[in-house]
CHARMM-style PDB file with segment names, atoms N, HN, CA, C and O in Angstrom:
ATOM      1  N   MET     1      89.964 101.493  96.722  1.00  0.00      PROA
ATOM      2  CA  MET     1      88.671 102.085  97.116  1.00  0.00      PROA
ATOM      3  C   MET     1      88.469 102.321  98.585  1.00  0.00      PROA
ATOM      4  O   MET     1      89.025 101.577  99.393  1.00  0.00      PROA
ATOM      5  N   GLN     2      87.793 103.199  98.931  1.00  0.00      PROA
ATOM      6  HN  GLN     2      87.342 103.803  98.275  1.00  0.00      PROA
ATOM      7  CA  GLN     2      87.484 103.567 100.052  1.00  0.00      PROA
ATOM      8  C   GLN     2      86.183 102.827 100.726  1.00  0.00      PROA
ATOM      9  O   GLN     2      85.247 102.522  99.988  1.00  0.00      PROA
ATOM     10  N   THR     3      86.132 102.566 102.013  1.00  0.00      PROA
ATOM     11  HN  THR     3      86.892 102.814 102.612  1.00  0.00      PROA
ATOM     12  CA  THR     3      84.954 102.085 102.668  1.00  0.00      PROA
ATOM     13  C   THR     3      83.926 103.158 102.744  1.00  0.00      PROA
ATOM     14  O   THR     3      84.186 104.326 103.033  1.00  0.00      PROA
ATOM     15  N   ASP     4      82.576 102.628 102.430  1.00  0.00      PROA
ATOM     16  HN  ASP     4      82.365 101.679 102.196  1.00  0.00      PROA
ATOM     17  CA  ASP     4      81.448 103.365 102.646  1.00  0.00      PROA
ATOM     18  C   ASP     4      81.087 103.578 103.944  1.00  0.00      PROA
ATOM     19  O   ASP     4      80.453 102.651 104.448  1.00  0.00      PROA
ATOM     20  N   GLU     5      81.318 104.586 104.675  1.00  0.00      PROA
ATOM     21  HN  GLU     5      81.832 105.339 104.265  1.00  0.00      PROA
ATOM     22  CA  GLU     5      81.162 104.794 106.028  1.00  0.00      PROA
ATOM     23  C   GLU     5      79.815 104.335 106.671  1.00  0.00      PROA
ATOM     24  O   GLU     5      79.757 103.733 107.743  1.00  0.00      PROA
ATOM     25  N   LEU     6      78.712 104.689 105.891  1.00  0.00      PROA
ATOM     26  HN  LEU     6      78.759 105.178 105.020  1.00  0.00      PROA
ATOM     27  CA  LEU     6      77.464 104.325 106.285  1.00  0.00      PROA
ATOM     28  C   LEU     6      77.266 102.686 106.186  1.00  0.00      PROA
ATOM     29  O   LEU     6      76.720 102.040 107.079  1.00  0.00      PROA
ATOM     30  N   ALA     7      77.694 102.216 105.192  1.00  0.00      PROA
ATOM     31  HN  ALA     7      78.138 102.741 104.466  1.00  0.00      PROA
ATOM     32  CA  ALA     7      77.557 100.633 105.040  1.00  0.00      PROA
ATOM     33  C   ALA     7      78.434  99.982 105.974  1.00  0.00      PROA
ATOM     34  O   ALA     7      78.207  98.889 106.493  1.00  0.00      PROA
ATOM     35  N   ASN     8      79.665 100.858 106.206  1.00  0.00      PROA
ATOM     36  HN  ASN     8      79.849 101.746 105.785  1.00  0.00      PROA
ATOM     37  CA  ASN     8      80.667 100.204 107.236  1.00  0.00      PROA
ATOM     38  C   ASN     8      79.991 100.043 108.720  1.00  0.00      PROA
ATOM     39  O   ASN     8      80.185  99.028 109.389  1.00  0.00      PROA
ATOM     40  N   ARG     9      79.122 101.211 109.209  1.00  0.00      PROA
ATOM     41  HN  ARG     9      78.965 102.036 108.665  1.00  0.00      PROA
ATOM     42  CA  ARG     9      78.447 101.325 110.329  1.00  0.00      PROA
ATOM     43  C   ARG     9      77.488 100.224 110.396  1.00  0.00      PROA
ATOM     44  O   ARG     9      77.373  99.659 111.484  1.00  0.00      PROA
ATOM     45  N   ARG    10      76.737  99.807 109.346  1.00  0.00      PROA
ATOM     46  HN  ARG    10      76.830 100.266 108.463  1.00  0.00      PROA
ATOM     47  CA  ARG    10      75.596  98.896 109.521  1.00  0.00      PROA
ATOM     48  C   ARG    10      76.441  97.505 109.337  1.00  0.00      PROA
ATOM     49  O   ARG    10      75.917  96.531 109.877  1.00  0.00      PROA
ATOM     50  N   TRP    11      77.479  97.313 108.759  1.00  0.00      PROA
ATOM     51  HN  TRP    11      77.905  98.104 108.320  1.00  0.00      PROA
ATOM     52  CA  TRP    11      78.235  96.118 108.733  1.00  0.00      PROA
ATOM     53  C   TRP    11      78.700  95.674 110.307  1.00  0.00      PROA
ATOM     54  O   TRP    11      78.590  94.556 110.811  1.00  0.00      PROA
ATOM     55  N   LEU    12      79.219  96.830 110.884  1.00  0.00      PROA
ATOM     56  HN  LEU    12      79.309  97.738 110.475  1.00  0.00      PROA
ATOM     57  CA  LEU    12      79.675  96.697 112.302  1.00  0.00      PROA
ATOM     58  C   LEU    12      78.495  96.528 113.224  1.00  0.00      PROA
ATOM     59  O   LEU    12      78.743  96.109 114.355  1.00  0.00      PROA
ATOM     60  N   ALA    13      77.296  96.784 112.914  1.00  0.00      PROA
ATOM     61  HN  ALA    13      77.095  97.124 111.996  1.00  0.00      PROA
ATOM     62  CA  ALA    13      76.249  96.545 113.804  1.00  0.00      PROA
ATOM     63  C   ALA    13      75.785  95.212 113.804  1.00  0.00      PROA
ATOM     64  O   ALA    13      74.939  94.910 114.645  1.00  0.00      PROA
ATOM     65  N   ILE    14      76.242  94.256 112.906  1.00  0.00      PROA
ATOM     66  HN  ILE    14      76.929  94.502 112.222  1.00  0.00      PROA
ATOM     67  CA  ILE    14      75.813  93.000 112.863  1.00  0.00      PROA
ATOM     68  C   ILE    14      76.643  92.220 113.847  1.00  0.00      PROA
ATOM     69  O   ILE    14      77.853  92.446 113.833  1.00  0.00      PROA
ATOM     70  N   PRO    15      76.196  91.382 114.654  1.00  0.00      PROA
ATOM     71  CA  PRO    15      77.044  90.693 115.692  1.00  0.00      PROA
ATOM     72  C   PRO    15      78.162  90.047 115.186  1.00  0.00      PROA
ATOM     73  O   PRO    15      78.019  89.339 114.189  1.00  0.00      PROA
ATOM     74  N   SER    16      79.376  90.186 115.765  1.00  0.00      PROA
ATOM     75  HN  SER    16      79.492  90.761 116.574  1.00  0.00      PROA
ATOM     76  CA  SER    16      80.513  89.465 115.360  1.00  0.00      PROA
ATOM     77  C   SER    16      80.660  88.065 114.801  1.00  0.00      PROA
ATOM     78  O   SER    16      81.392  87.765 113.857  1.00  0.00      PROA
ATOM     79  N   SER    17      79.835  87.191 115.529  1.00  0.00      PROA
ATOM     80  HN  SER    17      79.240  87.434 116.295  1.00  0.00      PROA
ATOM     81  CA  SER    17      79.865  85.788 115.249  1.00  0.00      PROA
ATOM     82  C   SER    17      79.032  85.700 113.858  1.00  0.00      PROA
ATOM     83  O   SER    17      79.322  84.855 113.011  1.00  0.00      PROA
ATOM     84  N   LEU    18      78.051  86.565 113.694  1.00  0.00      PROA
ATOM     85  HN  LEU    18      77.816  87.252 114.382  1.00  0.00      PROA
ATOM     86  CA  LEU    18      77.449  86.443 112.257  1.00  0.00      PROA
ATOM     87  C   LEU    18      78.200  86.928 111.152  1.00  0.00      PROA
ATOM     88  O   LEU    18      78.075  86.484 110.010  1.00  0.00      PROA
ATOM     89  N   ARG    19      79.170  88.057 111.562  1.00  0.00      PROA
ATOM     90  HN  ARG    19      79.272  88.418 112.489  1.00  0.00      PROA
ATOM     91  CA  ARG    19      80.039  88.546 110.502  1.00  0.00      PROA
ATOM     92  C   ARG    19      81.076  87.562 110.044  1.00  0.00      PROA
ATOM     93  O   ARG    19      81.434  87.364 108.883  1.00  0.00      PROA
ATOM     94  N   LYS    20      81.461  87.034 111.034  1.00  0.00      PROA
ATOM     95  HN  LYS    20      81.169  87.195 111.977  1.00  0.00      PROA
ATOM     96  CA  LYS    20      82.445  85.866 110.647  1.00  0.00      PROA
ATOM     97  C   LYS    20      81.830  84.778 109.891  1.00  0.00      PROA
ATOM     98  O   LYS    20      82.491  84.287 108.976  1.00  0.00      PROA
ATOM     99  N   ASN    21      80.719  84.352 110.127  1.00  0.00      PROA
ATOM    100  HN  ASN    21      80.182  84.750 110.870  1.00  0.00      PROA
ATOM    101  CA  ASN    21      80.170  83.436 109.404  1.00  0.00      PROA
ATOM    102  C   ASN    21      79.948  83.846 107.877  1.00  0.00      PROA
ATOM    103  O   ASN    21      80.097  83.003 106.992  1.00  0.00      PROA
ATOM    104  N   LEU    22      79.590  85.155 107.593  1.00  0.00      PROA
ATOM    105  HN  LEU    22      79.469  85.840 108.312  1.00  0.00      PROA
ATOM    106  CA  LEU    22      79.367  85.587 106.346  1.00  0.00      PROA
ATOM    107  C   LEU    22      80.776  85.787 105.630  1.00  0.00      PROA
ATOM    108  O   LEU    22      80.827  85.426 104.454  1.00  0.00      PROA
ATOM    109  N   GLU    23      81.834  86.279 106.159  1.00  0.00      PROA
ATOM    110  HN  GLU    23      81.793  86.572 107.115  1.00  0.00      PROA
ATOM    111  CA  GLU    23      83.188  86.254 105.881  1.00  0.00      PROA
ATOM    112  C   GLU    23      83.656  84.947 105.256  1.00  0.00      PROA
ATOM    113  O   GLU    23      84.421  84.885 104.294  1.00  0.00      PROA
ATOM    114  N   GLU    24      83.148  83.957 105.866  1.00  0.00      PROA
ATOM    115  HN  GLU    24      82.526  84.008 106.648  1.00  0.00      PROA
ATOM    116  CA  GLU    24      83.703  82.653 105.646  1.00  0.00      PROA
ATOM    117  C   GLU    24      82.834  81.776 104.706  1.00  0.00      PROA
ATOM    118  O   GLU    24      83.008  80.583 104.459  1.00  0.00      PROA
ATOM    119  N   ASN    25      81.896  82.568 104.244  1.00  0.00      PROA
ATOM    120  HN  ASN    25      81.754  83.537 104.444  1.00  0.00      PROA
ATOM    121  CA  ASN    25      80.826  81.837 103.289  1.00  0.00      PROA
ATOM    122  C   ASN    25      80.820  82.741 101.849  1.00  0.00      PROA
ATOM    123  O   ASN    25      79.734  83.201 101.499  1.00  0.00      PROA
ATOM    124  N   VAL    26      81.765  82.945 101.187  1.00  0.00      PROA
ATOM    125  HN  VAL    26      82.648  82.571 101.472  1.00  0.00      PROA
ATOM    126  CA  VAL    26      82.052  83.626 100.023  1.00  0.00      PROA
ATOM    127  C   VAL    26      82.241  82.672  98.926  1.00  0.00      PROA
ATOM    128  O   VAL    26      82.861  81.625  99.115  1.00  0.00      PROA
ATOM    129  N   TYR    27      81.712  82.997  97.729  1.00  0.00      PROA
ATOM    130  HN  TYR    27      81.209  83.847  97.576  1.00  0.00      PROA
ATOM    131  CA  TYR    27      81.994  82.020  96.605  1.00  0.00      PROA
ATOM    132  C   TYR    27      83.073  82.739  95.680  1.00  0.00      PROA
ATOM    133  O   TYR    27      83.047  83.915  95.315  1.00  0.00      PROA
ATOM    134  N   CYS    28      84.045  81.750  95.376  1.00  0.00      PROA
ATOM    135  HN  CYS    28      84.066  80.795  95.672  1.00  0.00      PROA
ATOM    136  CA  CYS    28      84.951  82.024  94.410  1.00  0.00      PROA
ATOM    137  C   CYS    28      84.947  81.149  93.194  1.00  0.00      PROA
ATOM    138  O   CYS    28      84.881  79.922  93.261  1.00  0.00      PROA
ATOM    139  N   SER    29      85.015  81.789  92.153  1.00  0.00      PROA
ATOM    140  HN  SER    29      85.068  82.786  92.099  1.00  0.00      PROA
ATOM    141  CA  SER    29      84.819  81.013  90.791  1.00  0.00      PROA
ATOM    142  C   SER    29      85.839  79.839  90.684  1.00  0.00      PROA
ATOM    143  O   SER    29      85.552  78.768  90.150  1.00  0.00      PROA
ATOM    144  N   SER    30      86.980  80.107  91.200  1.00  0.00      PROA
ATOM    145  HN  SER    30      87.213  80.977  91.634  1.00  0.00      PROA
ATOM    146  CA  SER    30      88.032  79.062  91.220  1.00  0.00      PROA
ATOM    147  C   SER    30      87.981  77.948  92.309  1.00  0.00      PROA
ATOM    148  O   SER    30      88.162  76.750  92.092  1.00  0.00      PROA
ATOM    149  N   CYS    31      87.705  78.527  93.523  1.00  0.00      PROA
ATOM    150  HN  CYS    31      87.558  79.500  93.700  1.00  0.00      PROA
ATOM    151  CA  CYS    31      87.812  77.657  94.651  1.00  0.00      PROA
ATOM    152  C   CYS    31      86.625  77.069  95.223  1.00  0.00      PROA
ATOM    153  O   CYS    31      86.658  76.095  95.974  1.00  0.00      PROA
ATOM    154  N   GLY    32      85.450  77.739  94.818  1.00  0.00      PROA
ATOM    155  HN  GLY    32      85.423  78.530  94.207  1.00  0.00      PROA
ATOM    156  CA  GLY    32      84.278  77.520  95.411  1.00  0.00      PROA
ATOM    157  C   GLY    32      83.987  78.208  96.653  1.00  0.00      PROA
ATOM    158  O   GLY    32      84.275  79.404  96.707  1.00  0.00      PROA
ATOM    159  N   VAL    33      83.425  77.605  97.732  1.00  0.00      PROA
ATOM    160  HN  VAL    33      83.191  76.634  97.688  1.00  0.00      PROA
ATOM    161  CA  VAL    33      83.234  78.333  98.902  1.00  0.00      PROA
ATOM    162  C   VAL    33      84.577  78.697  99.648  1.00  0.00      PROA
ATOM    163  O   VAL    33      85.403  77.824  99.915  1.00  0.00      PROA
ATOM    164  N   THR    34      84.749  79.956  99.955  1.00  0.00      PROA
ATOM    165  HN  THR    34      84.078  80.666  99.738  1.00  0.00      PROA
ATOM    166  CA  THR    34      86.108  80.308 100.704  1.00  0.00      PROA
ATOM    167  C   THR    34      85.782  81.416 101.701  1.00  0.00      PROA
ATOM    168  O   THR    34      84.614  81.648 102.015  1.00  0.00      PROA
ATOM    169  N   THR    35      86.703  82.028 102.147  1.00  0.00      PROA
ATOM    170  HN  THR    35      87.652  81.839 101.892  1.00  0.00      PROA
ATOM    171  CA  THR    35      86.791  83.042 103.086  1.00  0.00      PROA
ATOM    172  C   THR    35      87.393  84.422 102.373  1.00  0.00      PROA
ATOM    173  O   THR    35      88.461  84.395 101.761  1.00  0.00      PROA
ATOM    174  N   ILE    36      86.664  85.526 102.504  1.00  0.00      PROA
ATOM    175  HN  ILE    36      85.797  85.547 103.001  1.00  0.00      PROA
ATOM    176  CA  ILE    36      87.072  86.750 102.143  1.00  0.00      PROA
ATOM    177  C   ILE    36      87.969  87.267 102.909  1.00  0.00      PROA
ATOM    178  O   ILE    36      87.842  87.125 104.125  1.00  0.00      PROA
ATOM    179  N   VAL    37      89.034  87.955 102.399  1.00  0.00      PROA
ATOM    180  HN  VAL    37      89.138  88.071 101.411  1.00  0.00      PROA
ATOM    181  CA  VAL    37      90.215  88.738 103.075  1.00  0.00      PROA
ATOM    182  C   VAL    37      90.560  89.969 102.324  1.00  0.00      PROA
ATOM    183  O   VAL    37      90.271  90.203 101.150  1.00  0.00      PROA
ATOM    184  N   ASN    38      91.223  90.735 103.157  1.00  0.00      PROA
ATOM    185  HN  ASN    38      91.458  90.544 104.110  1.00  0.00      PROA
ATOM    186  CA  ASN    38      91.518  92.250 102.645  1.00  0.00      PROA
ATOM    187  C   ASN    38      90.359  92.931 101.872  1.00  0.00      PROA
ATOM    188  O   ASN    38      90.473  93.454 100.763  1.00  0.00      PROA
ATOM    189  N   TYR    39      89.349  92.859 102.531  1.00  0.00      PROA
ATOM    190  HN  TYR    39      89.256  92.434 103.431  1.00  0.00      PROA
ATOM    191  CA  TYR    39      88.017  93.457 102.013  1.00  0.00      PROA
ATOM    192  C   TYR    39      87.641  94.895 102.575  1.00  0.00      PROA
ATOM    193  O   TYR    39      87.931  95.434 103.643  1.00  0.00      PROA
ATOM    194  N   TYR    40      87.021  95.256 101.669  1.00  0.00      PROA
ATOM    195  HN  TYR    40      86.786  94.818 100.801  1.00  0.00      PROA
ATOM    196  CA  TYR    40      86.484  96.716 102.123  1.00  0.00      PROA
ATOM    197  C   TYR    40      84.870  96.699 101.958  1.00  0.00      PROA
ATOM    198  O   TYR    40      84.326  95.908 101.188  1.00  0.00      PROA
ATOM    199  N   VAL    41      84.125  97.664 102.766  1.00  0.00      PROA
ATOM    200  HN  VAL    41      84.567  98.307 103.392  1.00  0.00      PROA
ATOM    201  CA  VAL    41      82.750  97.556 102.803  1.00  0.00      PROA
ATOM    202  C   VAL    41      82.250  98.822 101.773  1.00  0.00      PROA
ATOM    203  O   VAL    41      82.637  99.989 101.841  1.00  0.00      PROA
ATOM    204  N   ASP    42      81.363  98.301 100.888  1.00  0.00      PROA
ATOM    205  HN  ASP    42      81.048  97.353 100.833  1.00  0.00      PROA
ATOM    206  CA  ASP    42      80.680  99.155  99.926  1.00  0.00      PROA
ATOM    207  C   ASP    42      79.286  99.017 100.060  1.00  0.00      PROA
ATOM    208  O   ASP    42      78.785  98.227 100.860  1.00  0.00      PROA
ATOM    209  N   SER    43      78.579  99.816  99.245  1.00  0.00      PROA
ATOM    210  HN  SER    43      78.987 100.457  98.595  1.00  0.00      PROA
ATOM    211  CA  SER    43      77.016  99.560  99.226  1.00  0.00      PROA
ATOM    212  C   SER    43      76.562  99.919  97.891  1.00  0.00      PROA
ATOM    213  O   SER    43      77.175 100.715  97.180  1.00  0.00      PROA
ATOM    214  N   GLU    44      75.306  99.232  97.497  1.00  0.00      PROA
ATOM    215  HN  GLU    44      74.808  98.586  98.075  1.00  0.00      PROA
ATOM    216  CA  GLU    44      74.745  99.586  96.279  1.00  0.00      PROA
ATOM    217  C   GLU    44      73.149  99.142  96.431  1.00  0.00      PROA
ATOM    218  O   GLU    44      72.802  98.004  96.745  1.00  0.00      PROA
ATOM    219  N   ASP    45      72.353 100.105  96.187  1.00  0.00      PROA
ATOM    220  HN  ASP    45      72.635 101.030  95.932  1.00  0.00      PROA
ATOM    221  CA  ASP    45      70.905  99.910  96.317  1.00  0.00      PROA
ATOM    222  C   ASP    45      70.671  99.451  97.735  1.00  0.00      PROA
ATOM    223  O   ASP    45      69.925  98.497  97.956  1.00  0.00      PROA
ATOM    224  N   TYR    46      71.338 100.156  98.779  1.00  0.00      PROA
ATOM    225  HN  TYR    46      71.945 100.931  98.600  1.00  0.00      PROA
ATOM    226  CA  TYR    46      70.940  99.911 100.190  1.00  0.00      PROA
ATOM    227  C   TYR    46      71.349  98.496 100.602  1.00  0.00      PROA
ATOM    228  O   TYR    46      70.860  98.052 101.641  1.00  0.00      PROA
ATOM    229  N   GLN    47      72.183  97.755  99.902  1.00  0.00      PROA
ATOM    230  HN  GLN    47      72.580  98.115  99.058  1.00  0.00      PROA
ATOM    231  CA  GLN    47      72.737  96.611 100.411  1.00  0.00      PROA
ATOM    232  C   GLN    47      74.189  96.759 100.716  1.00  0.00      PROA
ATOM    233  O   GLN    47      74.838  97.581 100.069  1.00  0.00      PROA
ATOM    234  N   ILE    48      74.783  96.011 101.679  1.00  0.00      PROA
ATOM    235  HN  ILE    48      74.256  95.343 102.204  1.00  0.00      PROA
ATOM    236  CA  ILE    48      76.060  96.016 102.179  1.00  0.00      PROA
ATOM    237  C   ILE    48      76.923  94.959 101.172  1.00  0.00      PROA
ATOM    238  O   ILE    48      76.660  93.774 100.968  1.00  0.00      PROA
ATOM    239  N   ILE    49      77.868  95.639 100.693  1.00  0.00      PROA
ATOM    240  HN  ILE    49      78.082  96.602 100.860  1.00  0.00      PROA
ATOM    241  CA  ILE    49      78.726  94.505  99.799  1.00  0.00      PROA
ATOM    242  C   ILE    49      80.185  94.542 100.293  1.00  0.00      PROA
ATOM    243  O   ILE    49      80.855  95.570 100.387  1.00  0.00      PROA
ATOM    244  N   LEU    50      80.555  93.419 100.567  1.00  0.00      PROA
ATOM    245  HN  LEU    50      80.011  92.584 100.490  1.00  0.00      PROA
ATOM    246  CA  LEU    50      82.167  93.206 100.905  1.00  0.00      PROA
ATOM    247  C   LEU    50      82.844  92.859  99.754  1.00  0.00      PROA
ATOM    248  O   LEU    50      82.540  91.843  99.129  1.00  0.00      PROA
ATOM    249  N   LYS    51      83.845  93.693  99.367  1.00  0.00      PROA
ATOM    250  HN  LYS    51      84.092  94.518  99.875  1.00  0.00      PROA
ATOM    251  CA  LYS    51      84.698  93.443  98.003  1.00  0.00      PROA
ATOM    252  C   LYS    51      86.093  93.041  98.563  1.00  0.00      PROA
ATOM    253  O   LYS    51      86.659  93.783  99.365  1.00  0.00      PROA
ATOM    254  N   GLY    52      86.568  92.049  98.211  1.00  0.00      PROA
ATOM    255  HN  GLY    52      86.109  91.446  97.559  1.00  0.00      PROA
ATOM    256  CA  GLY    52      87.893  91.753  98.631  1.00  0.00      PROA
ATOM    257  C   GLY    52      88.643  90.485  97.724  1.00  0.00      PROA
ATOM    258  O   GLY    52      88.584  90.413  96.496  1.00  0.00      PROA
ATOM    259  N   HSD    53      89.227  89.689  98.453  1.00  0.00      PROA
ATOM    260  HN  HSD    53      89.275  89.748  99.450  1.00  0.00      PROA
ATOM    261  CA  HSD    53      90.003  88.557  97.671  1.00  0.00      PROA
ATOM    262  C   HSD    53      89.853  87.295  98.384  1.00  0.00      PROA
ATOM    263  O   HSD    53      89.654  87.256  99.599  1.00  0.00      PROA
ATOM    264  N   CYS    54      89.950  86.212  97.606  1.00  0.00      PROA
ATOM    265  HN  CYS    54      90.111  86.244  96.619  1.00  0.00      PROA
ATOM    266  CA  CYS    54      89.836  84.969  98.163  1.00  0.00      PROA
ATOM    267  C   CYS    54      91.002  84.550  98.828  1.00  0.00      PROA
ATOM    268  O   CYS    54      92.118  84.801  98.372  1.00  0.00      PROA
ATOM    269  N   LYS    55      90.814  83.891  99.938  1.00  0.00      PROA
ATOM    270  HN  LYS    55      89.908  83.687 100.308  1.00  0.00      PROA
ATOM    271  CA  LYS    55      91.828  83.428 100.863  1.00  0.00      PROA
ATOM    272  C   LYS    55      92.744  82.496 100.255  1.00  0.00      PROA
ATOM    273  O   LYS    55      93.924  82.531 100.604  1.00  0.00      PROA
ATOM    274  N   ASN    56      92.341  81.638  99.362  1.00  0.00      PROA
ATOM    275  HN  ASN    56      91.383  81.609  99.078  1.00  0.00      PROA
ATOM    276  CA  ASN    56      93.069  80.637  98.643  1.00  0.00      PROA
ATOM    277  C   ASN    56      93.884  80.978  97.594  1.00  0.00      PROA
ATOM    278  O   ASN    56      95.076  80.677  97.536  1.00  0.00      PROA
ATOM    279  N   CYS    57      93.176  81.703  96.620  1.00  0.00      PROA
ATOM    280  HN  CYS    57      92.207  81.947  96.666  1.00  0.00      PROA
ATOM    281  CA  CYS    57      93.839  81.949  95.418  1.00  0.00      PROA
ATOM    282  C   CYS    57      94.163  83.479  95.210  1.00  0.00      PROA
ATOM    283  O   CYS    57      94.994  83.809  94.364  1.00  0.00      PROA
ATOM    284  N   ASP    58      93.539  84.364  95.945  1.00  0.00      PROA
ATOM    285  HN  ASP    58      92.864  84.096  96.633  1.00  0.00      PROA
ATOM    286  CA  ASP    58      93.732  85.775  95.837  1.00  0.00      PROA
ATOM    287  C   ASP    58      92.900  86.407  94.698  1.00  0.00      PROA
ATOM    288  O   ASP    58      93.052  87.570  94.322  1.00  0.00      PROA
ATOM    289  N   GLN    59      92.052  85.580  94.209  1.00  0.00      PROA
ATOM    290  HN  GLN    59      91.929  84.635  94.515  1.00  0.00      PROA
ATOM    291  CA  GLN    59      91.265  86.240  93.090  1.00  0.00      PROA
ATOM    292  C   GLN    59      90.227  87.270  93.699  1.00  0.00      PROA
ATOM    293  O   GLN    59      89.937  87.208  94.893  1.00  0.00      PROA
ATOM    294  N   LYS    60      89.763  88.065  92.992  1.00  0.00      PROA
ATOM    295  HN  LYS    60      89.999  88.116  92.022  1.00  0.00      PROA
ATOM    296  CA  LYS    60      88.662  89.058  93.515  1.00  0.00      PROA
ATOM    297  C   LYS    60      87.500  88.457  93.638  1.00  0.00      PROA
ATOM    298  O   LYS    60      87.065  87.771  92.713  1.00  0.00      PROA
ATOM    299  N   VAL    61      86.776  88.629  94.869  1.00  0.00      PROA
ATOM    300  HN  VAL    61      87.129  89.186  95.621  1.00  0.00      PROA
ATOM    301  CA  VAL    61      85.299  88.175  95.386  1.00  0.00      PROA
ATOM    302  C   VAL    61      84.676  89.275  95.907  1.00  0.00      PROA
ATOM    303  O   VAL    61      85.280  90.291  96.251  1.00  0.00      PROA
ATOM    304  N   ALA    62      83.344  89.097  95.987  1.00  0.00      PROA
ATOM    305  HN  ALA    62      82.853  88.272  95.707  1.00  0.00      PROA
ATOM    306  CA  ALA    62      82.421  89.925  96.599  1.00  0.00      PROA
ATOM    307  C   ALA    62      81.315  89.098  97.324  1.00  0.00      PROA
ATOM    308  O   ALA    62      80.979  87.970  96.966  1.00  0.00      PROA
ATOM    309  N   ARG    63      80.824  89.727  98.305  1.00  0.00      PROA
ATOM    310  HN  ARG    63      81.097  90.644  98.596  1.00  0.00      PROA
ATOM    311  CA  ARG    63      79.593  89.047  99.155  1.00  0.00      PROA
ATOM    312  C   ARG    63      78.647  90.150  99.289  1.00  0.00      PROA
ATOM    313  O   ARG    63      79.004  91.207  99.809  1.00  0.00      PROA
ATOM    314  N   VAL    64      77.261  89.939  98.778  1.00  0.00      PROA
ATOM    315  HN  VAL    64      76.971  89.080  98.355  1.00  0.00      PROA
ATOM    316  CA  VAL    64      76.206  90.989  99.088  1.00  0.00      PROA
ATOM    317  C   VAL    64      75.399  90.424 100.418  1.00  0.00      PROA
ATOM    318  O   VAL    64      74.920  89.301 100.580  1.00  0.00      PROA
ATOM    319  N   ILE    65      75.398  91.548 101.313  1.00  0.00      PROA
ATOM    320  HN  ILE    65      75.786  92.460 101.181  1.00  0.00      PROA
ATOM    321  CA  ILE    65      74.841  91.183 102.511  1.00  0.00      PROA
ATOM    322  C   ILE    65      73.570  92.027 102.598  1.00  0.00      PROA
ATOM    323  O   ILE    65      73.545  93.250 102.737  1.00  0.00      PROA
ATOM    324  N   ASP    66      72.354  91.082 102.483  1.00  0.00      PROA
ATOM    325  HN  ASP    66      72.374  90.088 102.370  1.00  0.00      PROA
ATOM    326  CA  ASP    66      71.036  91.765 102.450  1.00  0.00      PROA
ATOM    327  C   ASP    66      70.293  91.605 103.706  1.00  0.00      PROA
ATOM    328  OT1 ASP    66      69.180  92.115 103.835  1.00  0.00      PROA
TER     329      ASP     66
END
């Protein structure tokens, strides 16, 4: 999947320290709270969505940024 360019610009407009906190606070059904890796930025209903994989088990995870 390709990154949604508008959503990516909105994501990059968030301060890097807050982006890092959001990346490190993603829920994985196998591991619980984890870090998202190898993600791309998408959007749905004007919300930013990070879609990627769990750092620990490589299962697909997502994080909605509202």
